[in-house]
PLY file of the C-alpha trace (Angstrom):
ply
format ascii 1.0
element vertex 163
property float x
property float y
property float z
element edge 162
property int vertex1
property int vertex2
end_header
0.08 0.04 0.04
1.64 3.17 -1.00
0.34 5.04 2.30
2.37 2.86 4.59
5.43 3.07 2.35
5.20 6.63 2.71
4.84 6.18 6.44
8.17 4.17 6.50
9.97 6.71 4.30
8.87 9.87 5.63
11.28 10.95 8.59
8.93 13.48 10.04
6.45 10.31 10.72
9.23 8.42 12.49
8.03 9.07 15.89
5.31 6.68 17.27
2.94 9.48 17.84
3.12 10.50 14.35
2.89 7.19 12.96
-0.26 6.66 15.40
-2.09 9.64 13.96
-1.09 8.99 10.34
-2.56 5.43 10.51
-5.60 6.52 12.42
-6.23 9.06 9.46
-5.49 6.47 6.93
-8.23 4.38 8.63
-10.65 7.25 8.04
-10.15 7.25 4.55
-10.65 3.42 4.25
-13.86 3.60 6.26
-15.08 6.47 4.32
-14.63 4.17 1.02
-16.16 0.95 2.81
-12.92 -0.97 3.31
-13.52 -1.98 6.90
-10.82 -4.93 6.75
-8.17 -2.22 5.83
-9.62 0.26 8.20
-9.43 -2.74 11.10
-5.85 -3.18 10.44
-4.74 0.57 10.34
-6.61 0.92 13.44
-5.35 -1.95 15.25
-1.47 -0.69 14.20
-2.42 2.75 15.57
-3.97 1.72 18.83
-1.04 -0.42 19.63
1.20 2.70 19.12
-1.23 5.11 21.02
-1.42 2.61 23.89
2.47 1.89 23.83
3.04 5.74 24.32
0.22 6.52 26.61
-1.41 8.72 24.11
-5.02 8.77 25.49
-6.70 10.76 22.84
-5.03 8.78 20.46
-6.57 5.79 22.04
-10.19 7.28 22.30
-10.03 7.92 18.41
-8.92 4.35 17.54
-11.84 3.14 20.28
-14.18 5.43 18.19
-12.71 4.01 14.82
-13.03 0.43 15.85
-16.78 1.08 16.78
-17.22 2.67 13.11
-15.85 -0.57 11.63
-18.06 -2.72 13.66
-20.95 -0.50 12.96
-20.26 -0.62 9.21
-19.87 -4.39 9.67
-23.29 -4.47 11.24
-21.75 -5.88 14.27
-23.88 -3.70 16.54
-23.07 -5.26 20.08
-19.36 -4.81 19.49
-20.12 -1.52 18.00
-21.98 -0.44 21.10
-19.34 -1.59 23.63
-16.61 -0.02 21.76
-18.49 3.25 21.46
-19.54 3.24 25.21
-15.94 2.62 26.05
-14.62 5.37 23.96
-17.47 7.95 25.48
-16.16 6.62 28.92
-12.63 7.66 28.08
-13.71 10.98 26.74
-15.52 12.02 29.76
-12.83 10.74 31.89
-10.07 12.99 30.07
-12.33 15.71 29.77
-11.75 15.86 26.44
-13.94 17.60 23.74
-13.90 15.93 20.54
-13.23 17.84 17.02
-16.01 18.18 14.61
-14.82 15.17 12.75
-14.79 12.62 15.57
-18.65 14.14 16.69
-19.64 13.42 13.15
-18.15 9.79 13.42
-20.13 9.17 16.43
-23.17 10.37 15.06
-22.30 7.84 12.38
-22.20 5.10 14.58
-25.32 5.79 16.58
-27.39 5.86 13.67
-26.97 1.99 13.39
-27.49 1.54 16.97
-31.37 0.77 18.09
-31.15 2.47 21.53
-34.30 0.30 22.46
-32.60 -3.15 21.74
-31.74 -4.66 25.43
-28.86 -6.52 24.16
-27.10 -3.06 23.02
-28.27 -1.38 26.25
-26.46 -4.13 27.84
-23.49 -3.74 25.94
-22.91 -0.18 26.26
-23.29 -0.63 30.25
-20.36 -3.35 29.62
-18.36 -0.95 27.59
-18.76 1.98 29.82
-17.51 -0.23 32.63
-14.24 -1.45 30.76
-11.00 0.27 32.04
-8.84 1.83 29.50
-6.42 -1.17 29.21
-9.55 -3.59 29.03
-11.04 -1.62 26.34
-7.82 -1.47 24.02
-7.48 -5.09 24.69
-10.94 -5.83 23.59
-10.56 -3.41 20.44
-7.47 -5.30 19.89
-8.95 -8.83 20.33
-11.91 -7.91 18.24
-9.92 -6.76 15.30
-7.71 -9.88 15.61
-10.69 -12.30 15.61
-12.67 -10.27 12.99
-9.92 -10.70 10.73
-9.27 -14.31 11.06
-12.76 -15.86 11.88
-15.33 -13.02 12.04
-17.07 -11.14 15.22
-16.68 -12.19 18.95
-17.63 -11.56 22.36
-15.21 -10.23 24.68
-14.01 -12.60 27.66
-16.46 -12.75 30.47
-13.64 -11.31 32.64
-13.02 -8.02 30.93
-17.07 -7.18 31.12
-17.51 -7.88 34.74
-14.74 -5.66 36.02
-15.72 -1.87 37.33
-13.67 1.07 35.81
-11.26 2.34 37.93
0 1
1 2
2 3
3 4
4 5
5 6
6 7
7 8
8 9
9 10
10 11
11 12
12 13
13 14
14 15
15 16
16 17
17 18
18 19
19 20
20 21
21 22
22 23
23 24
24 25
25 26
26 27
27 28
28 29
29 30
30 31
31 32
32 33
33 34
34 35
35 36
36 37
37 38
38 39
39 40
40 41
41 42
42 43
43 44
44 45
45 46
46 47
47 48
48 49
49 50
50 51
51 52
52 53
53 54
54 55
55 56
56 57
57 58
58 59
59 60
60 61
61 62
62 63
63 64
64 65
65 66
66 67
67 68
68 69
69 70
70 71
71 72
72 73
73 74
74 75
75 76
76 77
77 78
78 79
79 80
80 81
81 82
82 83
83 84
84 85
85 86
86 87
87 88
88 89
89 90
90 91
91 92
92 93
93 94
94 95
95 96
96 97
97 98
98 99
99 100
100 101
101 102
102 103
103 104
104 105
105 106
106 107
107 108
108 109
109 110
110 111
111 112
112 113
113 114
114 115
115 116
116 117
117 118
118 119
119 120
120 121
121 122
122 123
123 124
124 125
125 126
126 127
127 128
128 129
129 130
130 131
131 132
132 133
133 134
134 135
135 136
136 137
137 138
138 139
139 140
140 141
141 142
142 143
143 144
144 145
145 146
146 147
147 148
148 149
149 150
150 151
151 152
152 153
153 154
154 155
155 156
156 157
157 158
158 159
159 160
160 161
161 162
């Protein structure tokens, strides 16, 4: 892929934060084109980098992007969990998302039925995840989605309270 080659060659993007931002941006482009597998792979890479450097705003963006991947795939339970986890992290940080991320959130919400009991439960579970659990869940789901389709999170991750 030409964007990844540019990422590897551009010295200005050699730091992990720059790479995380670039990968997340490329994921948005892939999502806009309906390329959910490409977006998932880019978000997985971005999320790992963001998590490694403790960049919480980038982690939020990747969780939100992962929720949109799930929403586009009509994996509504996963989308609801990831959206709620990103909302909780956003609130915890006191972060005000820019218009692009607010629009992304609105796109995800349009796919979710707020009266569906399973989605209400999934949102509650997502809000209860710690940041580390949310990251692990997003990465696990990406890994499983690429190899075998949608999955449920481990029970241990769903029943812990947010600390």
